[in-house]
BAZAVO-302938 format. One record per atom (N, C-alpha, C): residue number from 1; atom name; x, y, z. Coordinates in nm, 4 decimals, padded with zeros to 6 digits. Layout:
BEGIN
- NUM,CA,X,Y,Z
...
***
This chain:
BEGIN
- 1,N,00.8898,01.6851,00.4047
- 1,CA,00.7931,01.6963,00.5130
- 1,C,00.6558,01.6415,00.4718
- 2,N,00.6190,01.6681,00.3459
- 2,CA,00.4896,01.6182,00.2981
- 2,C,00.4853,01.4652,00.2983
- 3,N,00.5990,01.4049,00.2675
- 3,CA,00.6053,01.2587,00.2649
- 3,C,00.5852,01.2014,00.4042
- 4,N,00.6453,01.2636,00.5039
- 4,CA,00.6304,01.2168,00.6422
- 4,C,00.4845,01.2280,00.6857
- 5,N,00.4214,01.3381,00.6527
- 5,CA,00.2801,01.3575,00.6876
- 5,C,00.1939,01.2535,00.6157
- 6,N,00.2249,01.2259,00.4904
- 6,CA,00.1481,01.1256,00.4149
- 6,C,00.1631,00.9866,00.4756
- 7,N,00.2838,00.9534,00.5198
- 7,CA,00.3067,00.8214,00.5799
- 7,C,00.2332,00.8097,00.7132
- 8,N,00.2381,00.9141,00.7940
- 8,CA,00.1666,00.9133,00.9230
- 8,C,00.0164,00.9050,00.8994
- 9,N,-00.0322,00.9791,00.8013
- 9,CA,-00.1747,00.9756,00.7689
- 9,C,-00.2170,00.8374,00.7198
- 10,N,-00.1321,00.7725,00.6412
- 10,CA,-00.1629,00.6372,00.5941
- 10,C,-00.1755,00.5409,00.7112
- 11,N,-00.0833,00.5520,00.8069
- 11,CA,-00.0904,00.4648,00.9249
- 11,C,-00.2169,00.4916,01.0053
- 12,N,-00.2489,00.6180,01.0234
- 12,CA,-00.3687,00.6531,01.1013
- 12,C,-00.4971,00.6117,01.0306
- 13,N,-00.4987,00.6204,00.8970
- 13,CA,-00.6196,00.5769,00.8254
- 13,C,-00.6379,00.4258,00.8395
- 14,N,-00.5278,00.3519,00.8406
- 14,CA,-00.5377,00.2075,00.8629
- 14,C,-00.5883,00.1771,01.0032
- 15,N,-00.5441,00.2549,01.1004
- 15,CA,-00.5932,00.2373,01.2377
- 15,C,-00.7431,00.2668,01.2433
- 16,N,-00.7859,00.3736,01.1775
- 16,CA,-00.9280,00.4084,01.1768
- 16,C,-01.0140,00.2974,01.1192
- 17,N,-00.9721,00.2415,01.0079
- 17,CA,-01.0490,00.1321,00.9502
- 17,C,-01.0344,00.0044,01.0313
- 18,N,-00.9213,-00.0112,01.0991
- 18,CA,-00.9062,-00.1244,01.1895
- 18,C,-01.0068,-00.1176,01.3031
- 19,N,-01.0315,00.0022,01.3525
- 19,CA,-01.1324,00.0204,01.4584
- 19,C,-01.2711,-00.0135,01.4047
- 20,N,-01.2988,00.0275,01.2821
- 20,CA,-01.4275,-00.0052,01.2200
- 20,C,-01.4452,-00.1570,01.2096
- 21,N,-01.3364,-00.2283,01.1818
- 21,CA,-01.3410,-00.3737,01.1719
- 21,C,-01.3230,-00.4416,01.3072
- 22,N,-01.3329,-00.3639,01.4129
- 22,CA,-01.3320,-00.4143,01.5507
- 22,C,-01.1995,-00.4827,01.5881
- 23,N,-01.0906,-00.4280,01.5384
- 23,CA,-00.9591,-00.4798,01.5765
- 23,C,-00.9156,-00.4124,01.7058
- 24,N,-00.8449,-00.4862,01.7888
- 24,CA,-00.7993,-00.4336,01.9178
- 24,C,-00.6531,-00.4704,01.9396
- 25,N,-00.5867,-00.3966,02.0252
- 25,CA,-00.4539,-00.4298,02.0745
- 25,C,-00.3496,-00.4482,01.9668
- 26,N,-00.2858,-00.5645,01.9689
- 26,CA,-00.1756,-00.5926,01.8775
- 26,C,-00.2192,-00.5907,01.7312
- 27,N,-00.3397,-00.6395,01.7039
- 27,CA,-00.3867,-00.6402,01.5652
- 27,C,-00.4053,-00.4995,01.5115
- 28,N,-00.4524,-00.4094,01.5970
- 28,CA,-00.4681,-00.2706,01.5542
- 28,C,-00.3319,-00.2081,01.5264
- 29,N,-00.2352,-00.2383,01.6112
- 29,CA,-00.0995,-00.1884,01.5903
- 29,C,-00.0404,-00.2470,01.4620
- 30,N,-00.0609,-00.3759,01.4395
- 30,CA,-00.0082,-00.4406,01.3196
- 30,C,-00.0751,-00.3864,01.1929
- 31,N,-00.2010,-00.3494,01.2031
- 31,CA,-00.2703,-00.2872,01.0902
- 31,C,-00.2079,-00.1522,01.0588
- 32,N,-00.1734,-00.0779,01.1637
- 32,CA,-00.1061,00.0506,01.1453
- 32,C,00.0272,00.0319,01.0742
- 33,N,00.1035,-00.0678,01.1170
- 33,CA,00.2316,-00.0984,01.0519
- 33,C,00.2071,-00.1376,00.9059
- 34,N,00.1006,-00.2132,00.8811
- 34,CA,00.0681,-00.2541,00.7443
- 34,C,00.0379,-00.1357,00.6543
- 35,N,-00.0388,-00.0397,00.7042
- 35,CA,-00.0654,00.0811,00.6270
- 35,C,00.0627,00.1580,00.5974
- 36,N,00.1509,00.1615,00.6980
- 36,CA,00.2805,00.2263,00.6827
- 36,C,00.3633,00.1565,00.5746
- 37,N,00.3727,00.0247,00.5813
- 37,CA,00.4513,-00.0528,00.4849
- 37,C,00.3930,-00.0385,00.3443
- 38,N,00.2624,-00.0462,00.3355
- 38,CA,00.1944,-00.0375,00.2069
- 38,C,00.2209,00.0984,00.1407
- 39,N,00.2040,00.2054,00.2157
- 39,CA,00.2215,00.3392,00.1592
- 39,C,00.3686,00.3684,00.1300
- 40,N,00.4589,00.3215,00.2156
- 40,CA,00.6026,00.3399,00.1895
- 40,C,00.6444,00.2671,00.0625
- 41,N,00.5907,00.1477,00.0409
- 41,CA,00.6250,00.0756,-00.0816
- 41,C,00.5701,00.1490,-00.2044
- 42,N,00.4525,00.2069,-00.1931
- 42,CA,00.3960,00.2871,-00.3021
- 42,C,00.4882,00.4047,-00.3336
- 43,N,00.5268,00.4787,-00.2292
- 43,CA,00.6130,00.5957,-00.2500
- 43,C,00.7496,00.5572,-00.3046
- 44,N,00.8051,00.4460,-00.2581
- 44,CA,00.9359,00.4018,-00.3048
- 44,C,00.9315,00.3659,-00.4531
- 45,N,00.8314,00.2909,-00.4939
- 45,CA,00.8204,00.2530,-00.6355
- 45,C,00.7932,00.3761,-00.7204
- 46,N,00.7129,00.4667,-00.6717
- 46,CA,00.6845,00.5896,-00.7457
- 46,C,00.8117,00.6730,-00.7617
- 47,N,00.8953,00.6749,-00.6587
- 47,CA,01.0212,00.7485,-00.6647
- 47,C,01.1192,00.6844,-00.7626
- 48,N,01.1219,00.5520,-00.7675
- 48,CA,01.2166,00.4809,-00.8527
- 48,C,01.1789,00.4827,-01.0010
- 49,N,01.0516,00.5030,-01.0312
- 49,CA,01.0088,00.5049,-01.1711
- 49,C,01.0519,00.6343,-01.2387
- 50,N,01.0945,00.6219,-01.3628
- 50,CA,01.1350,00.7397,-01.4397
- 50,C,01.0115,00.8164,-01.4855
- 51,N,00.9138,00.7443,-01.5357
- 51,CA,00.7910,00.8074,-01.5832
- 51,C,00.6901,00.8160,-01.4697
- 52,N,00.6021,00.9117,-01.4793
- 52,CA,00.4992,00.9253,-01.3767
- 52,C,00.3870,00.8269,-01.4069
- 53,N,00.3666,00.7336,-01.3162
- 53,CA,00.2682,00.6287,-01.3356
- 53,C,00.1965,00.6035,-01.2034
- 54,N,00.0720,00.5617,-01.2128
- 54,CA,-00.0043,00.5253,-01.0938
- 54,C,-00.0144,00.3731,-01.0844
- 55,N,-00.0194,00.3084,-01.1991
- 55,CA,-00.0479,00.1655,-01.2038
- 55,C,00.0580,00.0820,-01.1332
- 56,N,00.1838,00.0972,-01.1694
- 56,CA,00.2913,00.0130,-01.1145
- 56,C,00.3061,00.0330,-00.9634
- 57,N,00.3115,00.1574,-00.9133
- 57,CA,00.3213,00.1721,-00.7669
- 57,C,00.2030,00.1119,-00.6924
- 58,N,00.0824,00.1292,-00.7458
- 58,CA,-00.0367,00.0709,-00.6808
- 58,C,-00.0310,-00.0809,-00.6830
- 59,N,00.0113,-00.1371,-00.7939
- 59,CA,00.0201,-00.2822,-00.8067
- 59,C,00.1211,-00.3393,-00.7075
- 60,N,00.2401,-00.2813,-00.7041
- 60,CA,00.3447,-00.3313,-00.6143
- 60,C,00.3039,-00.3127,-00.4680
- 61,N,00.2481,-00.1963,-00.4356
- 61,CA,00.2069,-00.1712,-00.2972
- 61,C,00.0950,-00.2652,-00.2548
- 62,N,00.0055,-00.2986,-00.3457
- 62,CA,-00.1006,-00.3943,-00.3144
- 62,C,-00.0424,-00.5322,-00.2866
- 63,N,00.0506,-00.5746,-00.3696
- 63,CA,00.1131,-00.7053,-00.3492
- 63,C,00.1877,-00.7084,-00.2163
- 64,N,00.2611,-00.6014,-00.1851
- 64,CA,00.3335,-00.5940,-00.0580
- 64,C,00.2348,-00.5944,00.0593
- 65,N,00.1278,-00.5160,00.0479
- 65,CA,00.0279,-00.5090,00.1545
- 65,C,-00.0419,-00.6417,00.1786
- 66,N,-00.0747,-00.7124,00.0720
- 66,CA,-00.1433,-00.8405,00.0884
- 66,C,-00.0476,-00.9461,00.1437
- 67,N,00.0769,-00.9440,00.0984
- 67,CA,00.1746,-01.0379,00.1532
- 67,C,00.1935,-01.0125,00.3035
- 68,N,00.2014,-00.8866,00.3418
- 68,CA,00.2119,-00.8515,00.4835
- 68,C,00.0887,-00.8998,00.5600
- 69,N,-00.0284,-00.8763,00.5038
- 69,CA,-00.1533,-00.9180,00.5675
- 69,C,-00.1594,-01.0694,00.5842
- 70,N,-00.1133,-01.1421,00.4841
- 70,CA,-00.1133,-01.2875,00.4919
- 70,C,-00.0236,-01.3356,00.6063
- 71,N,00.0940,-01.2771,00.6174
- 71,CA,00.1868,-01.3154,00.7251
- 71,C,00.1267,-01.2839,00.8616
- 72,N,00.0702,-01.1653,00.8773
- 72,CA,00.0147,-01.1240,01.0061
- 72,C,-00.1095,-01.2064,01.0410
- 73,N,-00.1934,-01.2363,00.9418
- 73,CA,-00.3139,-01.3145,00.9715
- 73,C,-00.2781,-01.4560,01.0164
- 74,N,-00.1737,-01.5131,00.9596
- 74,CA,-00.1295,-01.6461,01.0037
- 74,C,-00.0674,-01.6383,01.1431
- 75,N,00.0106,-01.5348,01.1660
- 75,CA,00.0798,-01.5191,01.2953
- 75,C,-00.0190,-01.5035,01.4106
- 76,N,-00.1257,-01.4244,01.3887
- 76,CA,-00.2222,-01.3965,01.4943
- 76,C,-00.3504,-01.4791,01.4816
- 77,N,-00.3517,-01.5742,01.3872
- 77,CA,-00.4670,-01.6626,01.3673
- 77,C,-00.5974,-01.5826,01.3553
- 78,N,-00.5951,-01.4897,01.2628
- 78,CA,-00.7075,-01.4007,01.2363
- 78,C,-00.7435,-01.4126,01.0886
- 79,N,-00.8716,-01.4041,01.0538
- 79,CA,-00.9075,-01.4077,00.9113
- 79,C,-00.8386,-01.2954,00.8338
- 80,N,-00.7866,-01.3302,00.7183
- 80,CA,-00.7118,-01.2338,00.6380
- 80,C,-00.7987,-01.1158,00.5953
- 81,N,-00.9249,-01.1403,00.5728
- 81,CA,-01.0144,-01.0349,00.5250
- 81,C,-01.0290,-00.9220,00.6264
- 82,N,-01.0192,-00.9547,00.7539
- 82,CA,-01.0329,-00.8528,00.8583
- 82,C,-00.9156,-00.7553,00.8524
- 83,N,-00.7977,-00.8040,00.8163
- 83,CA,-00.6787,-00.7194,00.8093
- 83,C,-00.6544,-00.6617,00.6708
- 84,N,-00.7068,-00.7275,00.5707
- 84,CA,-00.6833,-00.6945,00.4308
- 84,C,-00.7265,-00.5515,00.3959
- 85,N,-00.8490,-00.5179,00.4257
- 85,CA,-00.8998,-00.3861,00.3872
- 85,C,-00.8352,-00.2706,00.4636
- 86,N,-00.8212,-00.2778,00.5952
- 86,CA,-00.7553,-00.1662,00.6630
- 86,C,-00.6118,-00.1412,00.6169
- 87,N,-00.5399,-00.2449,00.5824
- 87,CA,-00.4016,-00.2267,00.5363
- 87,C,-00.3985,-00.1592,00.3992
- 88,N,-00.4939,-00.1913,00.3136
- 88,CA,-00.4947,-00.1338,00.1782
- 88,C,-00.5663,00.0006,00.1679
- 89,N,-00.6259,00.0482,00.2751
- 89,CA,-00.6991,00.1751,00.2713
- 89,C,-00.6151,00.2920,00.2180
- 90,N,-00.4879,00.3041,00.2537
- 90,CA,-00.4116,00.4170,00.1992
- 90,C,-00.4013,00.4188,00.0472
- 91,N,-00.4217,00.3063,-00.0171
- 91,CA,-00.4115,00.3013,-00.1633
- 91,C,-00.5395,00.3412,-00.2345
- 92,N,-00.6513,00.3399,-00.1656
- 92,CA,-00.7774,00.3705,-00.2315
- 92,C,-00.7752,00.5127,-00.2866
- 93,N,-00.8198,00.5311,-00.4100
- 93,CA,-00.8070,00.6607,-00.4774
- 93,C,-00.9157,00.7608,-00.4379
- 94,N,-00.9203,00.7971,-00.3121
- 94,CA,-01.0244,00.8883,-00.2653
- 94,C,-01.0164,01.0264,-00.3266
- 95,N,-00.8955,01.0789,-00.3389
- 95,CA,-00.8787,01.2128,-00.3950
- 95,C,-00.9218,01.2207,-00.5402
- 96,N,-00.8770,01.1258,-00.6203
- 96,CA,-00.9140,01.1304,-00.7622
- 96,C,-01.0625,01.1014,-00.7819
- 97,N,-01.1205,01.0192,-00.6958
- 97,CA,-01.2646,00.9944,-00.7034
- 97,C,-01.3430,01.1218,-00.6700
- 98,N,-01.2962,01.1924,-00.5671
- 98,CA,-01.3602,01.3187,-00.5287
- 98,C,-01.3555,01.4178,-00.6453
- 99,N,-01.2376,01.4338,-00.7047
- 99,CA,-01.2249,01.5309,-00.8139
- 99,C,-01.2991,01.4868,-00.9390
- 100,N,-01.3130,01.3570,-00.9589
- 100,CA,-01.3938,01.3091,-01.0713
- 100,C,-01.5374,01.3608,-01.0581
- 101,N,-01.5951,01.3437,-00.9397
- 101,CA,-01.7337,01.3884,-00.9200
- 101,C,-01.7440,01.5402,-00.9084
- 102,N,-01.6403,01.6041,-00.8574
- 102,CA,-01.6405,01.7505,-00.8491
- 102,C,-01.6480,01.8098,-00.9892
- 103,N,-01.5596,01.7645,-01.0775
- 103,CA,-01.5595,01.8180,-01.2137
- 103,C,-01.6806,01.7718,-01.2927
- 104,N,-01.7358,01.6564,-01.2584
- 104,CA,-01.8598,01.6115,-01.3205
- 104,C,-01.9725,01.7094,-01.2874
- 105,N,-01.9808,01.7498,-01.1604
- 105,CA,-02.0846,01.8450,-01.1190
- 105,C,-02.0622,01.9832,-01.1796
- 106,N,-01.9371,02.0158,-01.2098
- 106,CA,-01.9049,02.1446,-01.2727
- 106,C,-01.9191,02.1390,-01.4255
- 107,N,-01.9492,02.0213,-01.4781
- 107,CA,-01.9606,01.9964,-01.6227
- 107,C,-01.8303,02.0243,-01.6974
- 108,N,-01.7187,02.0029,-01.6288
- 108,CA,-01.5874,02.0159,-01.6916
- 108,C,-01.5458,01.8763,-01.7375
- 109,N,-01.5875,01.8395,-01.8585
- 109,CA,-01.5737,01.7027,-01.9054
- 109,C,-01.4295,01.6575,-01.9254
- 110,N,-01.3406,01.7410,-01.9780
- 110,CA,-01.2010,01.6934,-01.9909
- 110,C,-01.1381,01.6579,-01.8551
- 111,N,-01.1604,01.7397,-01.7546
- 111,CA,-01.1056,01.7109,-01.6219
- 111,C,-01.1763,01.5915,-01.5583
- 112,N,-01.3064,01.5793,-01.5827
- 112,CA,-01.3806,01.4640,-01.5304
- 112,C,-01.3211,01.3346,-01.5834
- 113,N,-01.2989,01.3286,-01.7141
- 113,CA,-01.2457,01.2068,-01.7738
- 113,C,-01.1006,01.1819,-01.7328
- 114,N,-01.0253,01.2878,-01.7129
- 114,CA,-00.8866,01.2737,-01.6685
- 114,C,-00.8796,01.2099,-01.5295
- 115,N,-00.9591,01.2625,-01.4364
- 115,CA,-00.9593,01.2066,-01.3008
- 115,C,-01.0268,01.0696,-01.2957
- 116,N,-01.1266,01.0483,-01.3802
- 116,CA,-01.1906,00.9164,-01.3853
- 116,C,-01.0915,00.8114,-01.4331
- 117,N,-01.0076,00.8472,-01.5281
- 117,CA,-00.9057,00.7537,-01.5763
- 117,C,-00.8058,00.7210,-01.4652
- 118,N,-00.7631,00.8211,-01.3888
- 118,CA,-00.6710,00.7967,-01.2777
- 118,C,-00.7353,00.7058,-01.1728
- 119,N,-00.8624,00.7303,-01.1448
- 119,CA,-00.9340,00.6476,-01.0477
- 119,C,-00.9424,00.5040,-01.0961
- 120,N,-00.9785,00.4862,-01.2215
- 120,CA,-00.9907,00.3521,-01.2774
- 120,C,-00.8563,00.2790,-01.2764
- 121,N,-00.7498,00.3477,-01.3124
- 121,CA,-00.6167,00.2853,-01.3153
- 121,C,-00.5765,00.2393,-01.1758
- 122,N,-00.6017,00.3233,-01.0753
- 122,CA,-00.5669,00.2857,-00.9375
- 122,C,-00.6459,00.1644,-00.8916
- 123,N,-00.7751,00.1663,-00.9153
- 123,CA,-00.8612,00.0549,-00.8731
- 123,C,-00.8245,-00.0726,-00.9488
- 124,N,-00.7949,-00.0596,-01.0765
- 124,CA,-00.7561,-00.1751,-01.1571
- 124,C,-00.6241,-00.2339,-01.1064
- 125,N,-00.5295,-00.1489,-01.0691
- 125,CA,-00.4010,-00.1975,-01.0168
- 125,C,-00.4208,-00.2721,-00.8848
- 126,N,-00.5075,-00.2199,-00.7988
- 126,CA,-00.5361,-00.2876,-00.6720
- 126,C,-00.5998,-00.4240,-00.6991
- 127,N,-00.6941,-00.4273,-00.7915
- 127,CA,-00.7596,-00.5545,-00.8265
- 127,C,-00.6600,-00.6528,-00.8866
- 128,N,-00.5696,-00.6057,-00.9699
- 128,CA,-00.4679,-00.6940,-01.0285
- 128,C,-00.3729,-00.7477,-00.9223
- 129,N,-00.3365,-00.6636,-00.8255
- 129,CA,-00.2498,-00.7094,-00.7173
- 129,C,-00.3155,-00.8171,-00.6334
- 130,N,-00.4423,-00.7969,-00.6015
- 130,CA,-00.5173,-00.8965,-00.5238
- 130,C,-00.5268,-01.0271,-00.6022
- 131,N,-00.5551,-01.0165,-00.7308
- 131,CA,-00.5673,-01.1347,-00.8152
- 131,C,-00.4341,-01.2086,-00.8268
- 132,N,-00.3257,-01.1337,-00.8420
- 132,CA,-00.1933,-01.1963,-00.8549
- 132,C,-00.1589,-01.2763,-00.7303
- 133,N,-00.1822,-01.2192,-00.6135
- 133,CA,-00.1522,-01.2907,-00.4893
- 133,C,-00.2423,-01.4133,-00.4744
- 134,N,-00.3698,-01.3987,-00.5054
- 134,CA,-00.4637,-01.5109,-00.4939
- 134,C,-00.4237,-01.6246,-00.5871
- 135,N,-00.3911,-01.5924,-00.7110
- 135,CA,-00.3494,-01.6961,-00.8052
- 135,C,-00.2186,-01.7606,-00.7611
- 136,N,-00.1269,-01.6808,-00.7103
- 136,CA,-00.0002,-01.7357,-00.6623
- 136,C,-00.0204,-01.8319,-00.5464
- 137,N,-00.1040,-01.7923,-00.4507
- 137,CA,-00.1315,-01.8806,-00.3361
- 137,C,-00.2005,-02.0086,-00.3809
- 138,N,-00.2965,-01.9976,-00.4717
- 138,CA,-00.3663,-02.1167,-00.5199
- 138,C,-00.2726,-02.2085,-00.5968
- 139,N,-00.1821,-02.1524,-00.6755
- 139,CA,-00.0868,-02.2326,-00.7511
- 139,C,00.0065,-02.3086,-00.6580
- 140,N,00.0574,-02.2403,-00.5570
- 140,CA,00.1461,-02.3055,-00.4607
- 140,C,00.0717,-02.4163,-00.3867
- 141,N,-00.0525,-02.3901,-00.3485
- 141,CA,-00.1321,-02.4916,-00.2784
- 141,C,-00.1554,-02.6135,-00.3675
- 142,N,-00.1840,-02.5906,-00.4954
- 142,CA,-00.2069,-02.7008,-00.5888
- 142,C,-00.0796,-02.7826,-00.6084
- 143,N,00.0330,-02.7162,-00.6224
- 143,CA,00.1601,-02.7878,-00.6406
- 143,C,00.1924,-02.8707,-00.5165
- 144,N,00.1714,-02.8145,-00.3986
- 144,CA,00.1961,-02.8894,-00.2747
- 144,C,00.1033,-03.0098,-00.2646
- 145,N,-00.0226,-02.9905,-00.3013
- 145,CA,-00.1200,-03.0993,-00.2947
- 145,C,-00.0836,-03.2114,-00.3914
- 146,N,-00.0426,-03.1759,-00.5127
- 146,CA,-00.0063,-03.2778,-00.6113
- 146,C,00.1200,-03.3515,-00.5707
- 147,N,00.2164,-03.2807,-00.5162
- 147,CA,00.3397,-03.3473,-00.4749
- 147,C,00.3148,-03.4381,-00.3529
- 148,N,00.2241,-03.3999,-00.2651
- 148,CA,00.1896,-03.4851,-00.1510
- 148,C,00.1140,-03.6091,-00.1982
- 149,N,00.0316,-03.5936,-00.3016
- 149,CA,-00.0441,-03.7064,-00.3544
- 149,C,00.0478,-03.8068,-00.4250
- 150,N,00.1531,-03.7556,-00.4903
- 150,CA,00.2478,-03.8464,-00.5569
- 150,C,00.3286,-03.9264,-00.4557
- 151,N,00.3597,-03.8676,-00.3427
- 151,CA,00.4382,-03.9371,-00.2385
- 151,C,00.3563,-04.0463,-00.1694
- 152,N,00.2256,-04.0256,-00.1644
- 152,CA,00.1403,-04.1222,-00.0935
- 152,C,00.1079,-04.2442,-00.1744
***
């Protein structure tokens, strides 16, 4: 039951940020689907891993979310950046960031550093996923450009 609530909440958070980014109609619905896909991929990878890890599920979910965003932005002729952030909102480590500052204010240093490490790992995984997709797209574009130049 908790998983279903988490998935619904992920979709709704994507819709909320979609509204902030002034998305309407089909794009808002597609953003909701993106949040759903992104969070489901996170949960699936987390379930499949033997060890408890934050990095791998965040990385895979980011790659899935960005790939989804790229497809939808091309389909609806919308800038990718407008869809990118609302789709990835469910991955942002809000809870661990909150507890990092909570324990910081309580001067509980071991817990502060524990939650700060979780926050950093999540953010680093998201950044690595974004970088991986960007490098992949640039590499494919360069290969296509070079092969077109050789034919001409």
